[in-house]
MARMI-182584 format. One record per atom (N, C-alpha, C, O): x, y, z; residue in three letters. Coordinates in steps of 0.02 Angstrom, whole numbers, plus 50000, padded with zeros to 5 digits. Last residue first. Layout:
<rs>
XYZala...
</rs>
This chain:
<rs>
522134301961442lys521854295561419lys522184293461354lys522024288161327lys522454312461529leu522974309161489leu522744302361465leu523124297561467leu521414317761607tyr521744321961559tyr522234318561512tyr522424321361461tyr520804307961692leu520424313661667leu520744317061607leu520394319161561leu521754298761723ser521114296161698ser520684301761669ser520254300561627ser522754306861775lys522854303661710lys522194301161680lys522094301561620lys522194309961901phe522324315261851phe522384312261781phe522094314861733phe522234297361962his521594300461948his521664305961895his521254306461850his523634296161971lys523244291061934lys522564293861915lys522334292861859lys523884306662057phe524094307261987phe523754301961943phe523624303261884phe523364301162173ala523084307462147ala523264308362074ala522854310562034ala524234290362190gly523534289162173gly523184295362146gly522764294862101gly525404297262226ile525394293162166ile524674291862143ile524524292262083ile524984303662345met525234307562288met525204303662223met525004306262171met524614292562424gly524134297862408gly524344301962348gly523934303562305gly525814285062435ala525244282262400ala524734287662381ala524444287262326ala526884289162509asp526854291562440asp526204289662405asp526054292262351asp526854282662630asn526614289462629asn526604292562559asn526334298062550asn526674266562555gly526764270762614gly526484277662607gly525934278562580gly526494257362457asn526834263562438asn526874268662495asn527084274362484asn525784247362520val526454245862495val526844252362481val527444252662493val524864248062665ala524964251162600ala525694250362578ala526154252462613ala524744231962742leu524894239062745leu525004241662674leu525214237962630leu523344220262750ser524044222162737ser524124229662743ser523634233362748ser522374205962757ile522474212662784ile523214214462778ile523644210562798ile521104194962707gly521774197562695gly521824204562724gly521364208562715gly520124183362791leu520214190462776leu520954192062764leu521374190662807leu519944170562835ser519934171662762ser520074178862741ser520134180362682ser519974171062973asp520454166762939asp520494168162864asp521014166962833asp518894179563003phe519584181663019phe520084177662978phe520564180462950phe517814171562962leu517944178062930leu518674180262942leu519004182662896leu517884160563043tyr517874159462971tyr518004165962932tyr518264165762877tyr517834166463175pro518444163263149pro518454162463073pro518974163563042pro517134182763187ala517024175563184ala517624172263151ala517904174963103ala518084195463272leu517804192563211leu517674185163219leu518044181563252leu518684197963397leu518044200963380leu517704197763320leu517084197263318leu519934192763414leu519474192063470leu518764194263452leu518284192563487leu520614196763302lys520454189663309lys519944188463364lys519554183663361lys520894209963328leu520384208363279leu520154201163286leu519564199663277leu521974209263416lys521324211963440lys520764209963393lys520204208363415lys522934203563334asp522794200463399asp522124202863426asp521754198863455asp523014212863230lys522684206363218lys522524202763283lys522024199163287lys523774222963291leu523084224163272leu522704217563263leu522134216963285leu525014216563305glu524674219163364glu523934220463350glu523514219163393glu525314213763171ala525244208263219ala524854210563281ala524424206963306ala525394226763115leu524904221863091leu524784216363142leu524214214563156leu526474232263189phe525804235263191phe525274230263170phe524764229563204phe527504223763150lys527304224163221lys526604226863227lys526194224363265lys527654226363015asp527364219963035asp527154219863109asp526694216363127asp527564244263030gly527654238262990gly527304232163019gly526744232563044gly527674256963070arg527844251863120arg527894244963088arg528204240363115arg527094264162974ser527814263362968ser528074258563021ser528644256263017ser525804266363007thr525954259762978thr526694258862964thr526914253462945thr525674279363042ile525774274463096ile525974267663069ile526264263563105ile525364286262924gly526044286362950gly526184281063003gly526744278663009gly524334276562813gly524434281662865gly525124280862895gly525424275562893gly523324261862775gly523844266762763gly523874271862819gly523494271462867gly522824245462743ile522854250862792ile523444255362777ile524004252962767ile521704235762654val522354239062651val522334245062698val521884249262694val520884220462658ile520894227262685ile521614229762682ile522084226462705ile519964208862559his520594211662581his520504218762607his520094222562580his518694204762533glu519214199662532glu519854202262564glu520244198462593glu517344211162636pro517884211862586pro518364205962589pro518434202562640pro515994212562692asn516314206062680asn516864206462627asn516864202662579asn515264223662729leu515464223062659leu515774216262641leu515814214462583leu514884221762866thr514464225462819thr514624223862746thr514164222762706thr515864214762930tyr515184212062932tyr514724215662884tyr514214212862863tyr516934223562903val516944216662877val516244213762876val516044210562828val516544234962976ile516644235362903ile516604228462872ile516284227462820ile516574229863106asn515934232263078asn515974232763002asn515484231262967asn517964227163116thr517464221763123thr516794223863092thr516484219863056thr518494239863108ile518624235063054ile518124229363056ile517894226963004ile518044244963231gly517824247863168gly517914243063110gly517474242463068gly518744236463320leu518014236763321leu517744239563256leu517274236763227leu520084239363292ala519824232763274ala519054232663274ala518744229263233ala520184252063348val520294251263276val519984244663253val519654244463201val519954248463483gln519494252963449gln519564252363372gln519074252263336gln521074240263508his520404237663516his519894241863478his519454239263445his522114249363489tyr522054243663444tyr521354240663448tyr521064238663397tyr521814257963599phe521834260463530phe521734254763481phe521324255163435phe522014249363707asn521344251863694asn521284254563623asn520774253763591asn523404247863694asp522974241963688asp522254244063674asp521914240963633asp523804260963719val523904258063653val523464251963643val523194250963589val523454262263856val523174266863805val523234263763736val522754264063697val524224252063915glu523484251963921glu523164256363868glu522654254463839glu525494256663884thr525274250263858thr524514249663860thr524204247163814thr525564268063962ile525484268863890ile525274262363857ile524914262463808ile525674261864088lys525134266564076lys525014267464000lys524444267563977lys526834253664077gly526174250764090gly525604255364073gly525094253064047gly528094253263960asp527744257664008asp527024255264016asp526644254963967asp528924246063874gly528534242463924gly528194246763975gly528014244364029gly529544251563769asn529934251263831asn529544248163888asn529794247663944asn528534252163678asp529044247063668asp529514246463728asp529834241263737asp527834263363733tyr527524256763728tyr528044251263722tyr528004246263758tyr528724273963718tyr528514271963785tyr528234264863784tyr528374260863828tyr528764273463578gln529384272763616gln529224270663688gln529554266263716gln527454275963542tyr527704269163535tyr528394268163567tyr528574262463582tyr527374289763569val526934284963603val527234277963601val527254274563652val528294294963477asp528424295563549asp528014290463588asp528264287263634asp527594292163360ile528254289263370ile528434289363444ile528694284463471ile526454300063370gly526394292863377gly527064289463388gly527094284363423gly526974314763465asn526694311263408asn526674303763420asn526854301363474asn527394320363587lys527224324763531lys526864321263475lys526464324463440lys527434320063763ile527334316263701ile527084320963646ile526634324963657ile527424327363878asp527984328463832asp527914324663767asp528294325863720asp526374323263960pro526284329263918pro526844330463867pro526744334163819pro525814308363988tyr526474311263981tyr526424317263933tyr526434316263872tyr524404307564000ile524844304164049ile525534307264049ile525814308764102ile523894314863899ala523574315763964ala523984312364020ala523924314164078ala524584309863792gln524814316263820gln524494317663888gln524774321263929gln523804298763761ser524464297763790ser524734304063822ser525074303763873ser522694304863706asn522604300563766asn523274299363800asn523304299063862asn523294311063596arg522984315163649arg522904311063713arg523034313563768arg523714299863522val524214304563548val523914308663605val524234309663656val522464294163491leu522964290263528leu523484294963560leu523664294063618leu521944304563415gln521644303063480gln522104298863523gln522144299763583gln522784303663304ser522784309963343ser522464308863411ser522684311763461ser522434291263255val523104292063285val523124298463327val523454298663379val520754286363298ser521244289863256ser521914290263293ser521944289763354ser519774280763380ala520294276363352ala520784279863306ala521214276463277ala518804289663430met519054284363473met519694281163447met520114278963487met518484298263332asp518574301063399asp518884296063446asp519194297863496asp518264289663228glu518904293163229glu519024296863294glu519594298463311glu516974285263266tyr517524280463261tyr518194284063264tyr518644281863300tyr516164297163377thr516314294063313thr516914289263317thr517294289363365thr514874297263493ile515604297763484ile515784293963421ile515584288263412ile513564297063538leu513724299963473leu514474301663467leu514664306863439leu513234289763646asp513454296563660asp513674300163597asp513944305763600asp513004276863608gln512424281163615gln512614288463630gln512184292863626gln514384273763492asn513964272363551asn513404277463555asn513334281863513asn514994276663372thr515204270663407thr514784268963469thr514824263463494thr514614281563209tyr514504282763280tyr514624276163317tyr514394270863297tyr515734284763076phe515324279963112phe515214282263183phe515684284763215phe516654292963018lys516044296163042lys515564291263074lys515024293263098lys517674285162970gly517814289263028gly517194292463058gly517204294463116gly517264279462850trp517214275562913trp517284279962974trp516964278663025trp516704283062718glu516884287762771glu516824284362839glu516394286162880glu516294275062613gly516934273662644gly517144278562698gly517714278262722gly515464286762512ala515574279762529ala516264278762558ala516754281362532ala515134299562471thr515394298762539thr515494291362559thr515614289962617thr514484303462355phe515214303462355phe515524302162423phe516124303362433phe513134301162360gln513364307962375gln514114308162387gln514364312462423gln513154287562321tyr512684292262290tyr512894299462300tyr512844303462254tyr514824280662301gly514204281862336gly513794287362303gly514044291262263gly516004276462243arg515994282962275arg515374284162317arg515374288262363arg517004263362218his516304264662233his516264271162274his516454271262332his518174260262094leu518034264062154leu517284265262161leu516964267862115leu518444243862035glu518154250462023glu517984253862089glu517694250862134glu518844230862060ser519364235862043ser519094242762027ser519474247162008ser517674225062112asn517934223062046asn518404228362017asn518364230061958asn517564238662211ile517204232662191ile517394230962120ile517294234962074ile518264247062343phe518384245162273phe518034238562259phe518174233462291phe518104260362451ile517844253762434ile517964252662360ile517784256862318ile518964268962583ala518744268462514ala518554261262500ala518804256562532ala519144280662722gly519104274062690gly518884274462618gly518634279662595gly519924288262868gly519564288362804gly519554281462774gly519914276962796gly520064296563018ile520044289962987ile519634290462923ile519064292862924ile521254309363064gly520594306263066gly520644299263039gly521174296263037gly522634309263068thr522274314363106thr521544312363115thr521254313563168thr522574291963040gly522984297863046gly522654302963091gly522424301263146gly522384278362944leu522374280363014leu522844286263022leu523444285563011leu521394273662806thr521984276962832thr521864279062905thr521314281162923thr520884259562709met520764264362762met521424267462783met521954264362778met520024250262583thr520624253662607thr520424258462663thr519874261162663thr519414234762530val519294240662570val519964243762589val520424240162608val518914225862389ile519474228162430ile519254234462466ile518954238862437ile518164212762308cys518044218462352cys518654219762395cys518884215462432cys518694203662214lys518024206462205lys517914212662247lys517594217462224lys520324204262139leu519894203262197leu519224206662187leu519184211862155leu521284206662047asn520784201562030asn520314200162088asn519934195262085asn522204215862097gln521794217762039gln521244212662021gln520784214361984gln523094213162197tyr522454215962216tyr521964216462157tyr521364217362168tyr524294208862145asn523884203862180asn523184206462197asn522734202562211asn524944220462092pro524584215762048pro524124210962084pro523604209062057pro524894236162138val525024229762172val524624224462135val524014223962145val524484247262069tyr525194245562066tyr525374239262105tyr525964237362106tyr523104248562085thr523404249262019thr524094246162016thr524274242961967thr522824247762217ile522534242562174ile522814242862104ile522774238062066ile523604258862267glu523734252062288glu523454246862238glu523804242162219glu523064270362205cys523774268662198cys523884261262212cys524214257762174cys521754269862248leu521894269662176leu522624267862163leu522774264162116leu521974271362387gly521714265162360gly521844264362285gly522024258962262gly522424284562393met522854279162418met522624272462389met523044268462367met521274290762342ser521914291162306ser522384285662327ser522694282362286ser520354288162442asn520224285662374asn520874285562334asn521004280762297asn520984295562539val520974288262546val520784284962480val521034279562464val520834308862489asp521494306062504asp521494298462509asp521954295162485asp519834312862346asn519894311462417asn520534307662432asn520764303662391asn520514323062216glu520194316762238glu520294316162313glu520784318662341glu520634333862079val520584333262152val520224326762169val519704325262140val521654341361952ser521194336061974ser521204335762050ser521714337262082ser521934353561830ile521964351761901ile521454346261914ile520884346561890ile522924361061701pro522394356561722pro522494354361795pro523054353461818pro523474378261730val523604371361710val523014366961731val522624368961775val523434391561781gly523384390261709gly523554383261686gly523764382261629gly523384397661901leu524014394461884leu524024392061811leu524554390761783leu522104401761924ser522574406761900ser523244403761880ser523644407061846ser521434391161985ala521364392061912ala521884396961884ala522074396361826ala521314387962115leu521984387562086leu521994388962011leu522504387961978leu519974389162144glu520454392862186glu521144393162154glu521514397962165glu519394380062054asn519284387262045asn519804391362084asn520044396462059asn519854368062111lys520004369762041lys519944377362030lys520374380462001lys519264368362237ile519984369062231ile520194370862160ile520654374862150ile517994375662308asn518124372362244asn518864373462228asn519054378962207asn517304373762469thr517854375962428thr517874372162362thr517774366062362thr516354369762561asn516124372862498asn516684375662455asn516554379562409asn517474370762699glu516814368962672glu516644373162611glu516754379162609glu518604375762757tyr518684371662697tyr518024370162662tyr518004368462603tyr518764383362873asp518414386362816asp518484382262751asp518424385162697asp520214374662928lys519714379762941lys519424382462875lys519794383762827lys520484357862935ile520634363862895ile520064368962902ile519494367462884ile520044347163007ala520734349263018ala520914355662982ala521434358762996ala518834342662974ile518844347263031ile519554350063042ile519644354763081ile518514342462802ser518904339862857ser518914345062913ser518984351062901ser516844343762732pro517524346162747pro517864342262803pro517544339162845pro516024338362604phe516064336362674phe516764338162698phe517234334362685phe516134344262480leu515474342662506leu515494341562582leu515034343462618leu516974354862373met517004351762438met516294350662464met515894355362469met517004351362202asn516704355362255asn516754351462321asn516594345562323asn517474343862095thr517944345662148thr517654350762197thr518034354262230thr516534338262018glu516764344861997glu517264347862047glu517444353762042glu516154326762082ser516544326062021ser516804332661994ser517254332761952ser516414331362257asp516024328762201asp516454328662138asp517044330462141asp517354326162401phe517264330462343phe516794327162292phe516774321062286phe517794326662571val517384323362519val517244328362463val517054334062476val519404325962657gly518754328762640gly518414324862585gly518704320262557gly521124327362612thr520624325662662thr519974329262645thr519984334862621thr521634325162442ser521494329362500ser521014325962549ser520564322262529ser522714325762308ser522374321262354ser522254325262417ser522714328362443ser522904332662150ile522834333862222ile522444328262254ile521904326362231ile523954337162019ser523504332062045ser523504332662121ser524024333162153ser524214348861895ile524234347761968ile523724342361986ile523134342961969ile525314351361751gly524674350361785gly524774349161859gly525344348361882gly526564353261701lys526014353261654lys525324352261687lys524814352261652lys528034362361746leu527474358061766leu526874358861720leu526694364461702leu529484364261737asn529004365761684asn528374361361692asn528224357161649asn530484363161833tyr530194356961806tyr529674358061751tyr529424353261722tyr530944375861873lys531424370561857lys531114364861817lys531434362061773lys529804383561889glu530394386461857glu530884381061834glu531194381761781glu528934375861965asn528814376561893asn529414379361856asn529534377661798asn529244377262097leu529474371162062leu529404371761986leu529764368561948leu528684389862128asn529394388562141asn529644382562101asn530204382662075asn527334388062091ile527744393262059ile528484391862068ile528874392562020ile526934377562179phe526914376862106phe527384381762072phe527774379962028phe527124383662305ile527484377462288ile527514376662212ile528034375162184ile526224394262294glu526934395562303glu527354389462284glu527874390162252glu525004387262285lys525224391662230lys525974393062234lys526324392862184lys524984381162410ile525014376962350ile525254381162290ile525664378862251ile524864392562492thr525444388062499thr525534383862436thr526094383062412thr523624397362453asn524224401362438asn524864397162445asn525334398162407asn522814387262504met522844388262431met523464392362412met523774391062361met523054389162642leu523214382862610leu523284383762534leu523754381262505leu522534401962663asn523244400762675asn523474394362640asn524024394062611asn521204399062636asn521564403862593asn522324402962601asn522694403362552asn520814390262738val520884387662670val521264392562625val521624390362580val521714392062896gly521174392762849gly521344390762778gly521924389862760gly522534389963001leu522594396462969leu522074397462913leu522014402862886leu522364376963037his522064382063082his522094388963051his521734393463072his523144369662949gly522424370262937gly522094375562979gly521584378362959gly524504367462915asn524284373562951asn523534374862940asn523334380462923asn525254357962851thr524624360162821thr524384366762851thr524114370962816thr527034359262839pro526434358962881pro525814361362843pro525844366362807pro527724350162700thr527694356262739thr527064355862783thr526604352262765thr528834339462607leu528214340962644leu528294347462682leu528844349862694leu529324331362454asp529474335262513asp528814336162551asp528294333762528asp530134324262310lys529584324462359lys529814328062422lys530394327862441lys530474320362142leu530584324862199leu530004324262246leu529434323662224leu530064310862058ile530764312862052ile530964318062105ile531544319862111ile529044297362049leu529174303362089leu529914305062085leu530334301062107leu528334291561904lys528924291161946lys529014297761983lys529064303061952lys527324290361804glu527164289561875glu527774288561921glu527724284961971glu527594294261677asn527574287061691asn527554285461765asn527744280061787asn527664307961688glu527094305061653glu527034297561665glu526484294761663glu528284311161856thr528334310861783thr527714307561754thr527294304761790thr528064322761987ile527964315961962ile527984316161886ile527724320861855ile528584330762129val528574331362056val528554324162030val528974320062048val527574332862278gly528134330162239gly528054331862166gly527524334162144gly527064334662450tyr527044336362380tyr527654333562344tyr528164331962375tyr526004334962592lys526554331662556lys526494333462482lys525944333862455lys525614343362726leu525484343862655leu526104340962619leu526634343962617leu525084336662885asp525604338462836asp525314339062765asp524834335662747asp523824335662953thr524424338162985thr524934340762935thr525184346362941thr522834331462867gly522644335762922gly523234338962957gly523174344262987gly523504332662699gly523284329162758gly523104334062813gly523204340062807gly523564332662532ile523404337162587ile523124333162645ile522564330462641ile524724329262419asp524294325562465asp524184329962526asp524634330862567asp525064332562248ile525004335062317ile524534330562356ile524024328262331ile526124334662109thr525624330562142thr525654331962217thr526194332562246thr526484342361958leu526494343162031leu525954338762060leu525374339062038leu527344334361823tyr526734336861854tyr526854337761929tyr527264334261959tyr528194333761664asn528184333261737asn527554336661764asn527274341161733asn528474324561512asn528154329861550asn528164328361625asn528154322661646asn529994320761428met529414318361465met529134323961510met529514327561541met
</rs>
């Protein structure tokens, strides 16, 4: 059975794995994205990963899920602010020297492709929205199980919503990175979302106020999405969702205050079943649609 390298490029971490033709991850690992070092460093990192793993696994291709917006030729249209000089990058061209087929898809599109493909309950729904909460906020729209990319491939870029007259975006208010920054203003020793929730679960009043505002901001964006698209179901991904049912319950408490009851009561909302692997698996799903039909 053939093996492939699958990669999920996030604003903070670059997750990668070896995946088989039948979509089983047989190895997975991660390394810092180091976006501040620029796109050339990122491409060299991917080349090194491929070369090192190819010796053992005889890799037949590379599937990539990445932050940012890409057209069908994998030209970067809308770069992530997390990676320096990412704009106008064509990842296929940058990695062509590796001599294998390469596919590139937006990270949240990839997460959604994974979820609607491998979770049977989602496949008969008319409209599913997916979103990830992380360094930024991304989204995807599936209508009758088909990904809606939009005229310029930017459908579902929830993070770019403006939230007020000061032109502050949704991800400026509701991303996990902003939650961490707001918490660090109180306790500089906080390093990540895990640290934030340790203070929160211990009942720290100052951090409780920050987290409550975070949930309110996340719920505001979801409310606008629901009133715009009226989806049957929303799937949320990102590392913060490792909090599990607690996260959902805490978010729903805020959402219930904003949505009309008939919409709140009928809206399905769940966490990505495949967790942090969803981007890698969905990226390979996209690869298969191009090269392994």
